[in-house]
C-alpha positions in Angstrom: 69.6 2.5 62.2 67.1 2.3 59.0 63.8 3.4 59.8 61.2 1.1 58.5 57.5 0.1 58.6 57.0 -2.6 61.0 55.3 -5.7 60.8 53.6 -8.3 63.1 53.9 -11.9 62.9 52.7 -14.0 65.0 55.2 -16.5 65.1 57.8 -18.4 68.0 61.2 -16.9 68.3 62.6 -19.5 66.9 61.7 -19.1 64.1 62.0 -15.1 63.3 63.4 -14.4 60.3 67.2 -14.7 59.8 68.4 -10.8 59.8 69.7 -9.9 56.3 73.1 -7.9 55.7 72.4 -6.5 52.6 72.2 -2.6 54.0 74.7 -3.6 57.0 77.5 -5.7 57.2 77.4 -7.9 60.2 81.0 -8.0 61.9 81.4 -12.0 62.5 85.6 -12.3 62.4 87.7 -10.5 65.7 90.2 -9.6 62.6 87.5 -7.2 62.2 86.9 -5.8 65.1 86.5 -1.7 65.6 89.5 -0.7 67.6 86.7 1.7 68.8 85.0 -1.2 70.4 83.7 -1.2 73.6 81.9 -4.1 75.3 79.1 -1.6 76.7 77.9 -1.0 73.4 78.5 -3.9 71.5 78.3 -4.3 67.7 74.9 -4.1 65.7 74.1 -7.8 64.8 71.9 -7.1 62.4 70.8 -4.2 59.8 68.5 -2.5 62.4 67.4 -2.8 65.8 64.0 -5.0 66.7 60.7 -3.9 67.5 59.0 -4.0 70.8 57.3 -7.0 69.2 60.1 -8.8 68.1 62.1 -8.4 71.4 59.2 -9.5 73.3 58.7 -13.2 71.5 62.8 -13.8 72.3 62.7 -12.7 75.7 58.8 -12.5 76.6 56.4 -9.8 77.0 57.5 -6.9 79.6 61.0 -6.3 78.2 61.7 -3.4 76.2 63.1 -2.8 73.2 65.8 -0.7 74.2 67.0 -3.3 76.8 66.5 -6.3 74.0 68.4 -4.4 71.6 71.3 -3.0 73.8 71.3 -6.9 75.5 72.5 -8.5 71.4 74.0 -5.8 70.8 76.3 -6.6 73.3 76.5 -10.3 73.7 77.0 -9.9 70.0 80.3 -8.2 70.5 81.5 -10.1 72.7 81.2 -13.1 70.7 83.2 -11.4 67.9 86.0 -9.9 70.5 86.0 -13.5 72.1 85.2 -12.1 75.5 81.4 -14.0 76.3 83.4 -16.2 79.2 85.6 -13.3 80.2 83.9 -12.5 84.2 85.7 -9.3 84.0 83.3 -7.7 81.7 80.0 -9.3 83.0 79.1 -5.9 84.7 77.4 -5.1 81.0 75.5 -7.5 81.6 74.4 -7.9 85.5 71.6 -6.0 85.5 69.8 -8.8 83.1 68.9 -12.2 84.0 70.8 -15.1 83.4 67.8 -16.9 81.7 67.2 -13.7 79.8 71.5 -13.7 78.3 70.8 -17.5 77.3 67.5 -16.7 75.4 69.7 -14.1 74.0 72.6 -15.9 72.7 70.5 -18.7 71.4 69.0 -16.0 69.0 71.9 -14.5 68.0 73.7 -18.1 66.9 70.6 -19.3 65.5 70.4 -15.9 63.3 74.4 -14.9 63.1 76.7 -17.6 62.9 80.0 -16.8 64.4 83.4 -19.1 65.0 83.2 -18.1 69.1 86.1 -20.3 69.7 88.1 -18.9 67.3 87.9 -15.5 67.8 88.0 -16.7 71.8 91.6 -18.1 70.7 92.6 -15.3 68.6 91.8 -12.7 71.2 93.9 -14.9 74.2 97.3 -15.1 71.4 97.4 -10.9 71.3 96.5 -11.1 75.1 99.9 -12.9 75.2 101.6 -10.6 73.0 100.5 -8.1 74.5 101.6 -8.8 78.0 105.2 -9.7 76.5 105.4 -5.9 75.4 104.5 -4.6 78.3 107.1 -6.5 80.2 109.7 -5.8 77.3 108.7 -1.9 77.4 109.1 -2.1 80.9 112.5 -3.7 81.0 113.5 -1.0 79.1 112.2 2.0 81.0 113.7 0.0 83.8 117.2 0.1 81.5 117.3 3.8 80.5 117.5 5.7 83.4 120.4 3.7 84.4 122.2 4.3 81.4 121.4 8.3 81.9 123.0 8.5 84.8 126.3 7.1 83.7 126.8 9.9 81.7 127.1 7.6 78.8 123.9 9.1 75.9 123.6 6.5 73.4 125.1 3.6 74.9 122.3 2.9 77.4 121.0 -0.9 75.9 125.3 -2.1 76.1 125.5 -0.4 79.7 122.5 -2.5 80.5 122.3 -6.7 81.7 121.9 -8.5 78.9 119.1 -11.3 80.0 120.4 -14.8 80.4 120.8 -16.5 77.2 120.4 -20.1 79.3 117.6 -19.2 81.8 116.1 -16.6 80.0 113.8 -13.5 82.5 114.7 -14.6 86.7 111.9 -14.7 88.9 111.9 -10.9 89.7 111.2 -9.9 85.9 107.9 -12.8 86.5 106.5 -11.2 89.0 106.7 -7.4 87.4 104.8 -8.8 84.8 102.1 -10.1 86.6 101.6 -6.9 89.1 101.9 -5.3 85.6 99.1 -7.3 84.6 96.8 -7.6 87.5 96.7 -3.6 87.8 96.2 -3.0 84.3 93.6 -5.6 84.5 92.1 -3.9 87.3 92.2 -0.5 85.7 90.3 -1.8 82.4 87.7 -3.0 85.2 87.1 0.1 87.0 87.0 1.9 83.6 84.2 -0.4 82.0 82.3 -0.4 85.1 82.0 3.4 85.3 80.9 3.4 81.6 78.6 0.9 82.1 76.7 2.5 84.6 77.1 6.4 82.5 75.6 3.9 79.4 72.7 2.3 81.5 71.6 5.7 83.1 71.2 6.7 79.4 69.2 3.9 78.1 67.4 3.3 81.6 67.8 0.3 82.3 67.1 -0.5 86.1 69.5 -3.4 87.7 67.4 -6.2 90.1 67.7 -4.0 93.1 66.7 -0.9 91.1 64.0 1.8 92.9 61.0 3.3 91.0 60.5 7.0 91.8 58.0 6.0 94.2 60.7 3.7 96.3 59.1 0.3 94.8 61.4 -1.7 93.1 61.6 -2.5 89.3 60.3 -5.2 88.3 63.1 -7.3 86.5 61.5 -11.0 85.9 59.7 -10.9 82.5 56.8 -13.2 83.5 56.3 -11.0 87.0 56.2 -8.1 84.9 53.4 -9.4 82.3 51.4 -10.1 85.1 52.0 -6.5 86.5 51.8 -4.8 83.3 47.5 -6.8 82.9 46.5 -5.7 86.6 47.3 -1.7 85.0 44.1 0.5 84.1 44.0 1.4 80.3 42.5 4.4 81.6 44.6 7.6 80.6 42.0 9.8 83.0 39.4 9.3 85.4 35.7 8.9 83.6 33.8 12.1 83.2 30.9 11.2 85.9 28.4 14.1 88.2 28.9 13.3 91.8 25.6 12.0 92.4 26.3 9.2 89.7 29.5 8.4 91.5 28.4 8.3 95.1 25.1 6.8 95.0 25.7 3.4 93.4 27.8 2.9 96.3 25.0 4.6 99.1 22.9 2.1 97.9 24.3 -1.1 98.1 26.0 0.0 101.4 22.6 0.7 102.2 21.2 -2.5 101.1 23.3 -4.9 102.3 23.8 -3.2 106.6 19.9 -3.1 106.3 19.5 -7.0 104.7 22.5 -7.9 107.7 20.7 -6.1 110.4 17.3 -7.9 109.3 19.5 -11.3 110.0 20.7 -10.5 113.2 16.6 -9.9 114.0 16.1 -13.1 114.2 19.6 -14.7 114.4 20.2 -17.4 117.0 23.4 -19.1 117.7 23.7 -21.9 117.9 24.3 -24.3 121.0 27.4 -25.6 121.8 26.9 -29.1 120.4 25.8 -28.1 116.8 29.2 -25.9 116.2 31.9 -27.7 115.0 35.1 -26.3 117.2 33.0 -26.6 120.7 36.0 -25.4 123.2 36.0 -22.3 121.2 33.8 -19.5 122.4 31.8 -17.8 119.5 33.7 -14.6 119.9 36.4 -16.2 119.6 35.7 -18.4 116.3 33.9 -15.6 114.9 37.2 -12.7 115.1 39.5 -15.8 114.4 37.6 -16.4 111.2 37.5 -12.6 110.3 41.4 -12.7 110.7 42.0 -15.6 108.7 40.1 -14.2 105.5 42.7 -11.1 106.0 45.8 -13.2 106.1 44.3 -15.5 103.2 43.6 -12.2 101.3 47.5 -11.1 102.8 48.8 -13.8 100.8 46.5 -13.7 97.6 48.4 -10.2 96.9 52.0 -12.5 96.8 50.9 -14.3 93.7 51.2 -12.5 90.3 48.3 -14.0 88.7 45.7 -12.8 91.2 46.7 -9.2 90.5 44.4 -8.9 87.8 41.6 -9.7 90.0 42.9 -8.4 93.1 43.3 -4.9 91.9 39.3 -4.6 90.3 37.6 -6.5 93.4 39.9 -6.0 96.1 40.8 -1.7 96.2 38.7 0.5 96.4 39.2 3.3 93.9 38.0 6.2 94.0 38.0 7.2 90.0 36.6 3.8 88.8 34.5 3.0 91.8 33.2 -0.5 91.7 30.1 -0.6 94.9 31.1 -4.1 96.0 34.6 -3.2 96.5 33.3 -1.2 99.6 32.9 -4.4 101.3 35.6 -6.8 100.2 38.7 -4.0 100.7 38.0 -4.1 104.3 39.6 -7.8 103.8 42.9 -6.5 102.0 46.2 -5.7 103.0 49.3 -5.3 101.2 51.8 -4.9 103.6 52.1 -7.3 107.1 52.4 -3.8 109.3 49.2 -2.0 108.1 47.3 -6.0 108.2 48.5 -6.3 112.3 47.3 -2.9 113.1 44.4 -3.8 112.3 44.4 -7.7 113.2 45.8 -7.1 117.0 43.0 -4.5 118.3 40.1 -6.3 116.2 41.3 -9.4 118.5 41.1 -7.8 122.0 38.3 -5.6 121.6 36.7 -7.3 119.0 36.3 -9.9 121.1 35.1 -8.0 123.8 32.3 -6.5 121.8 31.2 -9.7 120.3 30.2 -11.0 124.1 27.9 -8.3 124.4 26.3 -8.4 121.0 26.8 -11.6 119.7 27.6 -12.6 116.6 25.0 -11.7 114.0 25.3 -7.9 115.1 28.4 -8.1 115.7 29.1 -9.0 112.4 26.7 -6.8 111.0 28.8 -3.8 113.0 32.3 -5.0 111.5 31.2 -4.9 108.1 29.0 -1.6 108.3 31.8 0.4 109.8 34.0 -1.2 107.0 32.0 0.0 104.1 30.7 3.4 105.9 34.4 4.2 106.1 35.0 3.6 102.4 31.7 5.7 101.8 33.3 8.5 103.6 36.1 8.1 101.5 34.1 8.2 98.6 32.9 11.3 99.2 35.4 12.9 101.1 37.8 12.2 97.7 35.0 12.9 94.7 34.1 16.6 96.8 37.6 17.5 96.5 38.4 16.2 93.5 41.0 13.6 94.4 39.8 10.8 91.9 42.9 8.9 91.5 42.9 8.5 95.3 43.2 4.0 95.8 42.3 2.3 99.5 42.4 -0.8 101.1 42.6 -2.1 104.6 40.3 -3.1 107.5 41.3 0.2 109.3 37.5 1.7 109.0 36.2 -1.4 110.6 38.5 -1.8 113.7 38.3 1.8 114.3 34.7 1.8 114.3 34.5 -1.6 116.4 37.1 0.1 118.9 34.8 3.9 119.0 31.5 1.3 119.9 33.3 -0.1 122.6 34.6 2.7 124.3 31.4 4.6 123.6 29.2 1.6 124.9 31.3 2.2 128.3 32.0 5.5 128.3 31.1 5.9 131.9 32.9 2.9 132.8 36.5 2.5 133.7 39.5 0.7 132.4 42.6 -0.2 134.3 45.7 -2.2 133.0 48.1 -3.6 135.9 45.5 -2.4 138.5 45.8 1.0 137.8 44.8 3.6 138.1 42.5 2.7 141.2 39.0 3.7 139.3 39.8 3.2 136.1 39.9 5.6 133.2 37.0 6.3 131.7 36.0 5.0 128.5 35.2 8.5 127.1 39.1 9.4 126.9 40.1 6.6 125.1 37.5 7.4 122.7 38.2 11.4 122.4 42.5 10.3 122.0 41.6 8.1 119.3 39.7 10.8 117.4 41.9 13.9 118.5 44.5 11.7 117.0 42.8 11.0 113.6 41.7 14.4 113.5 45.6 15.9 113.6 45.9 13.7 110.3 43.4 14.9 108.6 44.8 17.5 106.8 47.7 15.4 106.3 46.3 13.1 104.2 49.2 13.3 101.2 51.9 13.2 102.6 51.0 10.4 105.5 49.2 8.6 102.8 47.0 7.3 105.2 43.1 7.1 104.2 42.2 9.6 107.5 37.9 10.0 106.2 37.7 6.4 106.3 39.0 6.3 109.9 36.4 9.0 110.7 33.8 7.8 108.5 34.5 4.3 110.6 34.4 5.5 113.8 31.1 7.5 113.5 29.6 4.0 111.8 30.4 2.9 115.2 29.3 5.2 117.4 26.0 5.5 115.2 25.4 2.1 115.3 26.1 0.9 118.9 23.5 3.4 119.9 21.2 1.7 117.3 21.8 -1.6 118.4 21.8 -0.6 122.4 18.3 1.3 121.5 16.1 -1.8 119.7 14.2 -3.9 122.5 15.8 -6.8 121.7 19.4 -5.3 123.0 17.2 -4.3 125.3 16.3 -7.4 126.9 19.8 -8.9 126.0 21.6 -6.0 128.0 22.8 -6.8 131.8 23.4 -2.8 131.9 20.3 -1.4 134.2 19.6 2.4 133.8 20.4 3.6 137.7 23.3 0.6 138.3 26.9 1.4 139.6 29.5 2.5 137.5 31.9 -0.5 136.0 35.0 -1.0 136.0 37.4 -3.5 133.2 40.4 -4.9 133.9 42.5 -4.6 130.7 45.4 -6.6 132.0 45.3 -7.8 136.0 46.9 -6.5 138.2 49.2 -9.9 139.0 49.9 -9.6 134.9 47.6 -12.4 134.1 45.0 -12.0 131.8 46.2 -12.9 128.3 45.1 -9.3 127.0 41.5 -10.3 127.6 39.0 -7.2 129.0 37.6 -8.5 132.5 34.6 -7.1 134.4 34.4 -6.1 138.0 31.9 -4.8 139.7 28.3 -4.0 138.3 26.9 -2.6 135.0 25.2 1.0 133.7 25.9 4.1 132.3 
């Protein structure tokens, strides 16, 4: 391949200048096919390989020059060899979508005209002749041992029976010929598959089911690959910033937003039923249901490739290039269904119970505050540790913060499941179990690929937040809990199996 200067031409692939054959003779006829021709290697279709830009104009963005030139060489070789429609050779282009193969053929047929019909006919004629020769050689081999067994050397041809001059070869001869041809075809296909696999490994192509080193599926659709490339950052390394420069803007925004929401909660009054859109649905279920719907909507948004560029900017918390608003927006972002379900299930059961005690405004302030504080804790932790390439998303910090707040508020109360145990398990026990699990996994953040720092920070924010709410005059006047009231027993699931997973309060209240 000659090395030349690359020139960018902004035109359609259908108007790409024709490939000149001055420096290289392009093979177009079946008679000129080299004896060492291999389908997995193909034939040169021009004086040089196409550049990345030229391949992009033919196949679309995201298709590498190496892959494009390899596909064009294979397709041109098949046009000359007459095997374009032979399924036995499809293994070498199985990793390419049919649309890309069609584009490659359209380009070659315009730029390098070849009489494909004539080449296919010549190949078919050669295959028939070869099959006849194979049959004759097989018959000759069958006759030779019989002649040598009689001890009459040199008279094998006369000793063997001749083919019937009237009927030609018999049925057994035809069956044997078909079996021989079938076996050779199977051997050829197996050899072609082996060579194709070796060629694919050398070029570095990935098929539709190929996996990257991180276990994710490789992208073969050119349009999806284009969206993927647009969503990537062009930074080669995290920007150089001091610790306070990376942390202070986010910490300031979190303090301002949480403070504003707390101020709004001080004057917020929930609407009376006649002004509510869903009168038969409690405010707790309406609020928590809306939060879950928002998480589900963002989860579906991650399945839309045109949104990847926007979501990668504003729906993921990134330590290297942290954007302060993402500390709040990433709380609603999940890319895996299992991750979302793990967060949404406890949000529904425990969140609705906590909402009933706090009210909508305080609940939302606590939820968003725990989520943002969780990511803020991650930002501080990973910045100090130098892990600037960490990215995180999800409502784990917010949900764990709500769970911690609820069990801290009911730390002296008992929780019974199916009526057991008799006096219930203290809320502080559940809180201790949650904290122990997170602390046990804290040293294995890299291995588990879980943002434990945001979990612990969210839990701490939940306990601090519920304690602050319980100490305000508004919360004290609204609370039904007396300082010296009897211990409360909360039934998570009734002994008779009823309850629908809701938490029911039994007895008095108090700490």
